[in-house]
N, C-alpha and C positions, 0 to 999 in steps of 0.2 A: 173687776175684769174687760169691765170700760176700755182702759187707758191698755192690755196689755190687746188688746184688738186693735187697736190705736197703733200703737208699733208692728205689732202684723201687716196689716195695712199698709203703713208706711215703706216699713219693706218690700214689698211683692210689689211699688209703684216704684223704687227706685229702680227693679234689675229690670221690670217693661221699662222704664224712660232709657234704658243702658244701653238692650235690646235694642228701643228706637234708634240709638244713634247714632250705632254700633252695628246695623245689621247684616253687614260682611264679617267680621270677627267673627260673631255667633256661630256662623257657620262652613269658613273659612278650612278643610282637610289641604295639610300637607302631600307634596304629589314630588312620585319621582321623574317626573318629565322635567325637561327644560331647558328651553327654544335654541335653537346654536346660533347665537352671535354672529350675524354680516355674514355677508354673502362670499371674501374672498378670502385666502389663507395662502400666507408662503411660508416657506419654511427649508430649513436645512437639516441636511439626512447626511445618518450614518451607520456602519453596517460592518456585513461580513457574506462574502458568497460565495458556496462550494456551489467549484464550473467540475462538471466533467471535456475535457480538452482533448474526445473521441478516442478509437480503438487502437490507433496510430499515433497518441502522443501529438495533435502535432498544435491544434490549438491554445487559448492560454488558459490557468492554469487556476487556482481559486486562491482568493485573496481579499484586503479589502473594501469598502468605497465610499464615498460618501460623497454629496452632492446638495445641489440644488428641488424645490417642487413651487408652485404657482397651481393653487384650484380656486373652482371656481362652481356656488350653488347654481343649479338650473332649476328646471323644473319639476316641486317631490322632491323624494329622497336621492336622485337624477346627480349628481356632478359633475365635473371633469376634470382633467390637470395635467401638469405640463412639468413631464420632471430630465434633469442633466445630470448623471453621475455619471461619475468616472472609477475606473478599476484598475488600482497600477498593482503586474505582479509580471511573473516570465511562461515563457512558453518553453519545449527542448525544445533544441535542433535534435535534425531525421537528420541521418546521410542513409543514403537509400541500398548506394553500395556495400554496406555489414550486412553483417546477421540482426535475424528480426530482434535476437536475443541483448542487443551488443547494435542497439546504431543509433542511439543517441550520443552525441558527440558536448554539448553541453548545452548553456542558457542563455536566453536574449533577453532583455525586458520585454516584455507589452504596457504599451498604455489606451488604455480600453476608454473613449466614450460613448456612453452609449442615451440617446436623445428618444420619449417616449413621447404619449399620448398615452390617456388614459380618460374610461368610462368608468365610475362608479357606485352599487347600488347602496344608500343606505339605508341596514333594515329597521338603522328605528325612525327614518325620514331625517327630517329641521332638527331635530330631537336625541338627547339622550336620555337615558333611562341611567339614572343612581354615575350621572355625568356618565356615562360609557356608553356609545356607541359606533356596531361592528358592522367592516363593510364586505362585499365583493368589486371587485374590477377586471376588466375587460381590457387588453390595450394590442400593440406595437410600435414601431419604430425601425430604431435606426443606429448599428453600429460598429465604430471605427479604431483603428488601432494606428493611432499616430505615431508609433516609434518608429525609427530611424532601422538601418537592414547594421544587425548586429558583427562584430567581428566576430562568431563565430559560423556564420551564414555566410563568412567571405572565403571558409574550405568547402559550399557545396559547385557544383554545378549549376546553372542557370537555370536547368529544369526544374532541378529537383529544391528550387526553392520556397517555401510555404507562404504565401498572403494572406494576407487576414483581407484586406480590400473597406470596403463597405461593405457589408451584412445585412437583410432587415433580418427585426426581430417579434417573435409576439409575446406580450407579456398575460397572465395571467394570475391575484391571487385571495388575499386576504387578510383583515389588520380588525383594529380594533382604535377608534377614536377617544381620547380620553381630557375634557376641557379639567382644565383644569384654574383658568378662573373663566370673565367673558370675554377676554380674548389672548390666550397663549391656548393654545392646542396639545398635548402628546400623541405621538400613535404610530402604533409598531404594525408590521407589512409584513406578511411569508407569500414570495411570491415563486412562479417560475420563467423563466425567463430562455426561448428556443431560440439558436440560431443557424445558420448552417457553415461550413466551413470547405474546404474543397481541395481533395489531394491531388498538391502537384502532376501534372506530369511525366516525372522524372523516374515516378513510382509502379509507373506500369508498364518499366518495360524488364522484368522478368533476369533477364540478365546482365543486371547490376548485379543480382542476388548471388549467394554465393552458391554453385550445384548442389546442397546438402538444405535450403529453403525451396527444393522443387523449381523446373520447368515448368512455364507456363502458369504461375500463380499470378494470378489477378486480381489488385486492390480493390474496395470499394473508392467510386471518383469520388460522393458525397456524401458525405454523413449531417444525423440535426443532434445537435447536443443541444447540452442544458444549462443553464444558472439557478439554484435554488437563492433567493437573494434571502434575505433576514436584516433589516433593519429601523430603528429608531428616529422617528425626528421629533423637533419640535418647531410649531407653528404660531407664528402672529395674525390672527382672523381681524377684518376689519370693514 
């Protein structure tokens, strides 16, 4: 009886010593949250942008997008980013001297380059939940078409030529960041980008169009159109 009591007392003593030697291990509770390492990130972007060319089919059409992003954490859940993206696509060449249902005489290339600045708000702050961090963002920037005048455009009168020029843009959207490792971050974004296109001055002359179109018809001088970006990116944090 005495030996049994001695064994039980020794076992209790060993457990107590172990708990004192490693108190944190005895109380550790696994957490679903992890801190996002690093304050800066560079990433490559790839995706697709469905684009509305406008009611007269003058603007750029849908196409693939590629680019790069630089992001930096600010205070709390806020971080800022700059993006440079490229949309190689095409647009219709419209001749207002033809009937409305047949006034496209071909296509011409578009090399649309967009430079944007955004402010993001992370729902989970500087941490991920099960490695995932959702966010929302707003921003704005510039878009410019770097393509030269196309072959079919040379058939138009100067006042009928569409010029995308340099357009101001506004954008907003949401996305998810997925922490693959402490350095690698996978990201998926869905966004909408707005810009304005101008109808060439020659389109305002109703005498250019066939009489069946109706005299005195006035076309919209400006339109706001939208591109809906769907992108994936892989980033390196440091």
